[in-house]
C-alpha beads as a LAMMPS data file, in Angstrom:
LAMMPS data file: protein, C-alpha beads

151 atoms
150 bonds

1 atom types
1 bond types

-500.0 500.0 xlo xhi
-500.0 500.0 ylo yhi
-500.0 500.0 zlo zhi

Masses

1 110.0

Atoms # bond

1 1 1 26.457 -4.074 -15.394
2 1 1 22.953 -2.702 -14.979
3 1 1 21.590 -5.828 -14.722
4 1 1 23.314 -7.372 -12.142
5 1 1 22.568 -4.660 -9.961
6 1 1 19.058 -4.862 -11.072
7 1 1 19.188 -7.854 -9.689
8 1 1 21.083 -7.372 -6.579
9 1 1 18.491 -4.486 -5.739
10 1 1 15.355 -6.762 -7.171
11 1 1 17.410 -9.557 -4.260
12 1 1 17.307 -7.264 -1.787
13 1 1 13.669 -6.317 -2.239
14 1 1 12.463 -9.741 -1.642
15 1 1 14.462 -10.670 1.422
16 1 1 13.778 -7.200 2.430
17 1 1 9.350 -8.237 1.804
18 1 1 9.809 -11.650 3.184
19 1 1 10.940 -10.455 6.689
20 1 1 8.120 -8.148 7.376
21 1 1 5.530 -8.645 9.588
22 1 1 1.829 -8.593 7.761
23 1 1 1.084 -5.340 9.481
24 1 1 4.576 -3.662 8.063
25 1 1 3.607 -5.172 4.717
26 1 1 -0.493 -3.416 5.052
27 1 1 1.422 -0.488 6.257
28 1 1 3.589 -0.688 3.139
29 1 1 0.756 -0.861 0.669
30 1 1 -0.874 1.902 2.046
31 1 1 2.221 4.256 1.779
32 1 1 2.604 2.706 -1.683
33 1 1 -1.036 3.947 -2.450
34 1 1 -1.211 7.145 -0.868
35 1 1 2.024 7.726 -3.467
36 1 1 0.054 6.569 -6.336
37 1 1 -2.712 8.429 -5.318
38 1 1 -0.386 11.706 -5.205
39 1 1 1.343 11.105 -8.344
40 1 1 -2.064 9.953 -10.450
41 1 1 -3.354 13.485 -8.726
42 1 1 0.131 15.141 -10.171
43 1 1 -0.491 13.541 -13.471
44 1 1 -4.072 14.719 -13.815
45 1 1 -2.612 18.195 -13.348
46 1 1 -0.037 18.016 -15.691
47 1 1 -2.402 16.293 -18.572
48 1 1 0.078 13.783 -18.745
49 1 1 -2.518 10.623 -19.913
50 1 1 0.010 7.900 -19.834
51 1 1 1.725 8.684 -16.366
52 1 1 -2.147 9.454 -15.043
53 1 1 -3.228 6.179 -16.097
54 1 1 -0.297 3.703 -14.689
55 1 1 -1.016 5.220 -11.353
56 1 1 -4.034 5.193 -11.016
57 1 1 -4.014 1.498 -12.247
58 1 1 -1.099 0.809 -9.472
59 1 1 -3.407 2.569 -6.867
60 1 1 -6.532 0.100 -8.465
61 1 1 -4.098 -2.686 -7.943
62 1 1 -3.125 -2.029 -4.382
63 1 1 -6.574 -1.745 -3.391
64 1 1 -7.638 -5.024 -4.740
65 1 1 -4.819 -6.527 -2.736
66 1 1 -6.314 -5.056 0.067
67 1 1 -9.670 -6.075 -0.661
68 1 1 -8.742 -9.468 -1.598
69 1 1 -7.121 -9.759 1.511
70 1 1 -10.083 -9.037 3.846
71 1 1 -11.872 -11.919 5.826
72 1 1 -15.318 -10.828 6.229
73 1 1 -16.169 -13.657 8.337
74 1 1 -13.873 -13.303 10.607
75 1 1 -13.523 -9.241 10.821
76 1 1 -17.059 -8.522 11.207
77 1 1 -17.973 -5.076 11.087
78 1 1 -14.484 -3.850 10.703
79 1 1 -14.162 -5.858 7.308
80 1 1 -17.003 -4.160 5.770
81 1 1 -16.401 -1.091 6.281
82 1 1 -12.809 -1.663 4.989
83 1 1 -14.986 -3.059 2.210
84 1 1 -17.219 -0.390 1.600
85 1 1 -14.184 1.991 1.525
86 1 1 -12.426 -0.036 -0.687
87 1 1 -15.087 0.468 -2.854
88 1 1 -15.862 4.525 -2.572
89 1 1 -11.845 4.447 -3.322
90 1 1 -12.274 2.544 -6.376
91 1 1 -15.250 4.703 -7.395
92 1 1 -13.316 7.918 -6.902
93 1 1 -10.447 6.966 -8.713
94 1 1 -12.732 6.060 -11.292
95 1 1 -14.338 9.680 -10.915
96 1 1 -11.447 11.502 -11.430
97 1 1 -10.274 9.427 -14.199
98 1 1 -13.892 10.229 -16.298
99 1 1 -14.391 13.755 -15.434
100 1 1 -10.592 14.806 -15.112
101 1 1 -11.391 15.982 -11.606
102 1 1 -8.803 16.510 -8.733
103 1 1 -11.111 16.713 -6.311
104 1 1 -12.264 13.100 -6.247
105 1 1 -8.757 12.261 -5.874
106 1 1 -7.929 14.806 -3.105
107 1 1 -10.777 12.772 -1.226
108 1 1 -9.543 9.679 -2.059
109 1 1 -5.727 10.769 -0.757
110 1 1 -7.417 12.686 2.094
111 1 1 -9.672 9.249 3.216
112 1 1 -6.244 6.827 3.013
113 1 1 -3.370 9.302 4.386
114 1 1 -5.031 8.677 8.135
115 1 1 -5.164 5.106 7.493
116 1 1 -1.222 5.196 6.391
117 1 1 0.006 6.730 9.406
118 1 1 -1.983 4.546 11.299
119 1 1 -0.978 1.432 10.070
120 1 1 2.838 3.064 10.061
121 1 1 2.445 3.389 13.587
122 1 1 1.328 0.347 14.338
123 1 1 3.814 -1.401 12.289
124 1 1 6.891 0.731 14.151
125 1 1 5.675 -0.154 17.570
126 1 1 4.879 -3.703 16.819
127 1 1 8.996 -3.316 15.910
128 1 1 10.003 -1.665 18.418
129 1 1 7.990 -3.827 20.699
130 1 1 9.785 -7.236 19.311
131 1 1 13.367 -5.270 19.339
132 1 1 12.904 -4.535 22.957
133 1 1 11.529 -8.179 24.083
134 1 1 14.708 -9.742 22.188
135 1 1 16.859 -7.097 23.886
136 1 1 17.646 -5.540 20.379
137 1 1 19.275 -8.572 19.168
138 1 1 17.592 -9.246 15.756
139 1 1 15.274 -12.539 15.784
140 1 1 15.421 -15.258 13.343
141 1 1 12.886 -14.884 10.596
142 1 1 10.357 -17.424 10.696
143 1 1 9.016 -18.465 7.102
144 1 1 6.561 -16.208 5.774
145 1 1 3.974 -16.733 2.975
146 1 1 5.995 -15.485 -0.603
147 1 1 4.760 -11.384 -1.349
148 1 1 5.898 -9.351 -4.219
149 1 1 5.215 -6.275 -5.215
150 1 1 6.837 -3.714 -7.082
151 1 1 6.135 -0.104 -5.326

Bonds

1 1 1 2
2 1 2 3
3 1 3 4
4 1 4 5
5 1 5 6
6 1 6 7
7 1 7 8
8 1 8 9
9 1 9 10
10 1 10 11
11 1 11 12
12 1 12 13
13 1 13 14
14 1 14 15
15 1 15 16
16 1 16 17
17 1 17 18
18 1 18 19
19 1 19 20
20 1 20 21
21 1 21 22
22 1 22 23
23 1 23 24
24 1 24 25
25 1 25 26
26 1 26 27
27 1 27 28
28 1 28 29
29 1 29 30
30 1 30 31
31 1 31 32
32 1 32 33
33 1 33 34
34 1 34 35
35 1 35 36
36 1 36 37
37 1 37 38
38 1 38 39
39 1 39 40
40 1 40 41
41 1 41 42
42 1 42 43
43 1 43 44
44 1 44 45
45 1 45 46
46 1 46 47
47 1 47 48
48 1 48 49
49 1 49 50
50 1 50 51
51 1 51 52
52 1 52 53
53 1 53 54
54 1 54 55
55 1 55 56
56 1 56 57
57 1 57 58
58 1 58 59
59 1 59 60
60 1 60 61
61 1 61 62
62 1 62 63
63 1 63 64
64 1 64 65
65 1 65 66
66 1 66 67
67 1 67 68
68 1 68 69
69 1 69 70
70 1 70 71
71 1 71 72
72 1 72 73
73 1 73 74
74 1 74 75
75 1 75 76
76 1 76 77
77 1 77 78
78 1 78 79
79 1 79 80
80 1 80 81
81 1 81 82
82 1 82 83
83 1 83 84
84 1 84 85
85 1 85 86
86 1 86 87
87 1 87 88
88 1 88 89
89 1 89 90
90 1 90 91
91 1 91 92
92 1 92 93
93 1 93 94
94 1 94 95
95 1 95 96
96 1 96 97
97 1 97 98
98 1 98 99
99 1 99 100
100 1 100 101
101 1 101 102
102 1 102 103
103 1 103 104
104 1 104 105
105 1 105 106
106 1 106 107
107 1 107 108
108 1 108 109
109 1 109 110
110 1 110 111
111 1 111 112
112 1 112 113
113 1 113 114
114 1 114 115
115 1 115 116
116 1 116 117
117 1 117 118
118 1 118 119
119 1 119 120
120 1 120 121
121 1 121 122
122 1 122 123
123 1 123 124
124 1 124 125
125 1 125 126
126 1 126 127
127 1 127 128
128 1 128 129
129 1 129 130
130 1 130 131
131 1 131 132
132 1 132 133
133 1 133 134
134 1 134 135
135 1 135 136
136 1 136 137
137 1 137 138
138 1 138 139
139 1 139 140
140 1 140 141
141 1 141 142
142 1 142 143
143 1 143 144
144 1 144 145
145 1 145 146
146 1 146 147
147 1 147 148
148 1 148 149
149 1 149 150
150 1 150 151
């Protein structure tokens, strides 16, 4: 029974992700990044090395995904600034891991939080704009590139 529930949940998540706009995907990635950083901070405070490592690894993987999606040629200065920001976050997470000092995670969380809020607001605005444009009717989903992530 558990396996069938797990399969249904997995199928729902896959369908949900397949119908997201690129902006909504980025918003979710930032939300997951912020959550992982907060969980890593909690694990560091609790001295739970296993959970700390898991959450820091998850945060680094999300940053890697965001960084790999940058188009530095087309993005110009903004793309370069985001790339530098991602390097900064990687450095802060690494310092937190080595020094066991939460201030580095606090810096990371403070950096990511406004970006998360901005992307969520942007994604919600686009979703509302699409809903208004279509009279609140569901729009047929366009084929999208497969994207799979576990948050």
